[in-house]
N, C-alpha and C positions, 0 to 999 in steps of 0.2 A: 691146591685141593679144591674143593668145590668151595662156593662160599653162597650159595644161592638165596638163602633169605636174609643174609646180614644184612643188607642194607635197608631191606625192607623193615626188621626186626628194629633197627637204630632210629627209623623215623618214626615206628609205630611208638615206640618206647617214650621218645621224645614228647611226642603229641600226649601219650597217655599221662607223662609227669607234669606237663604244664597245666593239664586239666585237672588233676589231683593235688599239684601244689604238695606233694608230700615230701617229709624230711626222712632219711633211709638211716637208721641208727642200727647199730649193731651190739647183738648180746645173743648169748648160750649160755646155759646154765643157770650159775646164783651169781650173786655179787661176791660170794667168799674169796672169789679168787680172780681177778680180772685182769691178771697179767696177760697182755697181746689180744685184750680185748677193747674197740675203740668205737669212734662214732663217724660216720661220714653222712656231709650231704649233698653229694654228688656221687654221679657212675663214672667208672674210668672208662678212658678211650678202649673199642673193642681193639684186639690184639690181633693181627690179620695170620698170626703163625700157629694160631690156637686150631683145634680140631672143629669143624662143625658135624652135623650127620652124614655120616660116610654114604656117598650115592650109591656105592657098590661097584665104583670100577676104579681101580688104583694101577693107573700108569705106570707109579713110581715104585711098587711093592716088587720086592725081591725075594725070591727063596732063602731061606734059612734054614740051618739046624737048630733044635731050639736044644739048650742045655737039657742032658737027662733030669727027671725030676729029682732024683736021689742026690744028684750035686749039688742042684740049687737048695735041697734040704738042710744038706750040710753045711754049706755057705750060710744058708739063714741060721741056721744053729748058732754058728761062730757069732754072728752079728746079736743075735738077741742072748747068749752069755754076756756078751758086754754092754747092753742096752739100758740096764737099770730097772729093769720090770719087764714086764709081758708085751710081746710084739706080734702081730699077725698080718700076713701078706697072702690075697687069693688073687689069682689072674686065670681070665677066661678069654679065648680067642675070641673077636668078633666073627660072624658067620658061622660058630658050632667048634666043638671041640671039648676036650674033657678039663676040669677045672685042676688049677694046681694051688693047692692049698698049703700054706709054710708057717711056721710059728706055732707057739703056745694059744695065743690069744686068737678063738674062730668065734665067737657070738657074744654078742650083748646089744646093750641099749644101741637105737640108731641115732637119738637126738637127732641134729638137724640135718642128717644126711636123707633124711625121708622126706626132706623138703623136695627134692628131686622129683619123683614120680607123683609128687602132690601138685606140683607147678605145672606138670604136663596135663593133669586130670581137670585142673581147674582154668586152664587156658582152652582145653576143650570144651568146657562147660560155659565160660563166661568171655571167652576172645578176649579183644582189646578192655573191656571193663576191668579184666584184672591183672593187666600186663606189668604197671606200674608196682602192683605188691609181687608179682611172681619174681620181677628183676629183684625189689630188695629182697626178697627171701632168701634167694639163692646167691646173688652177687655180694650182700652184706650181711646174710643171716639175720636180718629182722626178724623178730618172735610175731610182733604185732601185725606184720605184713602178713607172716604165715599162718597166724589166726586167723585172718580176714579170709585167705584162699580158702581155709578148711570150711569156715562157714558159708563161702559161696557154693561149696556142693551139697547143700542140705543140713538134715539131721548128721547127729554123728555114726547112724548106721549107713544112710547114702552115701557121706565122705568117705567112710571105711571102706566100703564097695568101690566105689569110684576109683581110689588111688590103689585098691588092691586089683582092678581091673587091669591100669598100667602096668603094675609089675608083671603079671600073667602075661601081657603081651611082650615084655621083656625078655621072659624066659624063667623066671621066678615064680617057681609052681608051690613055694611053700609057705611063703611070710606070710602072716596074718597082722594087717593094721590094727592096732590098739584102738579101741573107741572109748574108753573109760579113764578116768582120771585115776590112776593108782597109787599118784603121789602127787597131792594137790598143787603143791608148787609149781608143777610143770603140766607143760600140754599132754595130752591122751596120746596125740598121734606120734608125739618125739618118744615116746616111751615102748614105741615098738621094739621087739627083739629081732634083730636081722643079723644073719650070721656072713661071714665074710665072703663065702662061698656064693649064697644066694645074691649078695649085695654085687659081685664081681660078673654073676651070671645076668643080671639087670642091668649093669653097666654095659655089658657086650653088647645087649639087645636093644638097650636105647639109642646106641649108636644106628640103628637100622629102623628105626622109628619114624616115618617121614614127619610128622606133625609135631615130633620133638624136637626139631632143630632149633628152634628157640631157646629152649630151655638148654639146649647144649652150648649155644652162642652164650648164653648167660653164665653159665660154667665158666666159658671162657675169661669171664671179665670180673672173677672174685676180687674184692679190695684186696690193695697189698698186704695189709694186717693180717689176714689169712691165707696167705701164700706159702705156707709150709708143706711140708711135706710133698706130694705130687705138686705142688706150685714150683717144685724147685728144676721138675723134669722140663726138657727141651720142648715139647709138645703134648700138653696134657689137660682137659679140661676137667674140672673137678668142684666138689663140695663137701667143705668139712661140718664135723658137727662134735661138740664136746659138752659135758657134763658130768655132776659129782655123782659117784655110787653112793649106795645107803650109808657107807661108811664113812662118805666123804671126800675119799680121791678119787681124783677125774681118770675119766676114759676120755680119750681123744681119738676120734677117726675120720678116714676121708672115702669117698667114691668119686671112681674118675674112668675118664678114656683116654688110654695113652696110644699114641700114635709113634710108630717104628718102622725102623726098614722094610719090614715083613708086613705092616699091614696096621691094626688095631687091635688092642686089648682093654676089657674091662680089667678095672681092679678095685679092690678093695684093700684099705690097709688100717690098721690102729694100733694102739698104744696104751698102755696101762700101768703107768711109773711107779716106781716100789714108794719114793716120795709123796706121790698122791698131787704133785704139782701138775697144773696145766702147761705151765713153761717146759717143765721137764716132758713132760708128755707130746710138745711140738716139737720138741729137739730130737726126740726118739724118730718121731714120723721123717723128719728132715733124714735121718740117718738111712730110713727105711726108702725114702725117696733116692738119696745117693747111691745107696744098694742096687734098686732098681734100675738107675740110670746107667750104672757102668755097665750092666749085663743086657741093654734095652736092645741091642741086635741080636741077641740069642734067646730072648723071650717067645713064648708060643704067641701068635699074632694072625690075623686074618682079616676077612672084608665082608661085608654083607653079600648074601648072595641074591 
């Protein structure tokens, strides 16, 4: 697999961290349910088995016959019936193709998954000056770092437009970034409404955006405490987001790029546990990840054109 900027990213990030002297903390949502939320003061070692941006050449990809959507829907329905809440999964092959949307949960608040397009926008605008904040926001979901990225893009109108530009380049033509605080205790951008279909479409496109490779590399290096769901797959780059709904119950979701024998696929998964528990939500995403892994060689996938 192509690792073109991995070493450059690691060197640049090390220099940025030395300059900034930052401490990376992790949090998302509120303190009402902190299970699975922890702090880290160091970055994990990059893992060579995770994907970088797709260079458009797949020497190891082999043709496969994807499972019929009706079969996938039926099998996913069985999984959801035993899940203890609502779950959702969307798949979009890299390089183009129809979206496969499964499950009852299809749209909701983005939470920290929106940090992915925001990091791409901020790095375009600020370069190495924001590299450490981008790494903290993606790898350990640091909210202060994300706020700094948002602020680096200008006022709320300019920042929203910059992030939307990245979404459009990734193929998401529908999502509008929330620019105003609609829940005072949370960031504006984190309350963006983002459907699983649009999110998976963007993830598929992200794999083919050349200057997004540093962010994809960061998605390879998510801290161990947040490696649930897509983190269980053998070859995935991902970012999670989680937080309470207005009624207090948690939603947990992830966006990612998964590599299979047939190529790559943009993925979005989400869980809304009946219990409202963050821990139950991550367990539900683990079940979705296991379900997807067991069918990875029969899911729609592709490569950059």
